[in-house]
N, C-alpha and C positions, 0 to 999 in steps of 0.2 A: 504493500499499499505505499502510495506516495505521501510525502509530507507536504501539507498544504502551506503555502507562502503566507505570511501575516501582512496586513494592511499596515503601512508605514515602515516595513523593512526594505532592505536593499535588495533591488531586483538583481537576480543572478545575470552576471554578464556572460553571453555566450554567443558564437557565430555559427551561421549555417550557410550552405551554398545559396547563391542569389541567382534567379534566372537572369539571363544576359550576361553572366559572368561576375566573378569576384566573390566577397563574402559579405553577408548581411549580419550586422552587429545588432543584437537584440539588447535593449536597455540603454542603447547610445543614440540619442537623437542627432540628426545630421543637418548641415546648412544653418539656416537662421533659426531653426527650432530649439527650444530649451526643454521640452516635454516629449514622450514617445508615447504612441499606443502600439502594442503588440497584440494582433489578432491571431490566435492559434486556431486553425480551423481543421476539419476532419480530412478534407482532400476531395480529389476530382469525383469521386463516386457519390458525394452528397449534393443533392439539388439544393438543399436549404442552405450549403455553404456558399454555392453559386449565387444564389439570390442575395445572401448577406453581403458577399463581396461586391456585388453590382451596387447595393445601396450604399455601402461605403465608399465605392467610387463617386457616386453622385454627391455625398456629403463631405468629400474630402476638402473642398475649399473652406468649409465652416472649420474643420479641425486645424487646418494650416493657418488660418487667419487668427486662431488662438495660440500658434506657436507650437502645435503638436504635430510631430513627425509620425506618420502611420505606416506600418509595415504588417505583412500578413506572412504566416508560415505554416507549413504543414509537414508531414512525413512522408509525404508523395516522393515519387522519384522525379528526375528532372522531365522526363517525357509526360509523366501524369501532370505535373505542375505547369507546364508549357501548354498542354490540351486545355486546362482549365483557364489560363491566362488568355488564350485565344478566344474563349467563350465569354469572359468576364471584360477583358480590355481594361485592366486596372491601371491607374496612374501612380500607383505607388508601388514600392518594391515587395516582391515575392519572394520568400525563401522556402526552400525545400530541404528534405532530408534530415528532418528533425529526428534525432535518435531516441530510442527508449530511455536512455540515461538522461537526456536533455527534457524529455517529457516528464520523467520523474523529477527532476530538479525544479522544473516549474510547477509541479504539483496538480498538473492537469490529470483527468481521468484518461485511461488508456483502454482502448477495445481491440479485440481481435475480430477479424472480418467473419461475417456469417457464412460467407462461401466465396469462391473464387470469383464469382460474378460482381461481388461487392468491391473488393480490393485484394491485393496480394501481400499485405503487411499490417502489422498492429499500427493503430493510427490514434491520434489524440482526440479527445472529444472537446467541444468548444471551450476556449478561454479567451479572456480579455483582459489586458493589463494596461493602466495608464501609469506611467513612471513619470515623476515630477523633476524639477531642474536640480533637485539634491541627489537624484538616482534612487528614490524610495518609491514603493508602490503608493500611490495616491488613491487608485480604485482597482479593485480586481473582481473578476466575476468568472467562475468556472462551472462547468454544468457536466453532468454525466449523460446528457441526451442532446440530439442535434435540435430538439424542439424548444430550447430554453436559452435565449441569448438576449443581451441587453438590447434596448431599442437606441438604435444610433442617434436620432434626432434628440432624445431626451438626454443622452450621454453628452452630446455637443452643447447642449443648453447648461448641463450640470458643470461641465468643465468651465464654461464661461464664467458661471457664478463662482465657482471655486476660486478662480484666478482673479476675479474682480473684487471680491471680498476676503481674500486671504483665508478661505475656509480651511480648517485642518482636516487631516486625515482622520476619517471616522472608523470606528471598529476596533479601537487600540486598548480598550479597557482590560487590565489584567486582573487575574483572580488572586 
């Protein structure tokens, strides 16, 4: 069982191969962005992931206007990730080849394929992490099923509120 990450904790730094070449650094914003959103998705076999990535592409300007670098990553092979990229046409970087060790470090749920028709490897269930300017997890959402994901419009509005009001990380009470 994977250890779940805590709100407010440091996001684990890791890299994965990136479509188009090079490596994608998870937890490290690029360009003029000081925050990063890491979307962990199930893979090409998941039609809900395709829909979510398309919606994310549409809302990307809202996140970027708030200084949020957006990236997405799956455990798919390069060929699988490329095929999905062709269908989604994202304008943000896509990483692939997330390992079981990396999925475990992120604390996402991991599933085995139901059959060869689904996919050919264990894959992560949905996870979403907003990493703030200090490299800490401001918001996190993980699910054990493809049907439960944060509303991206509400998330964009929430980030706007957090940044405008210096709203603290929530869910950090320790017993």
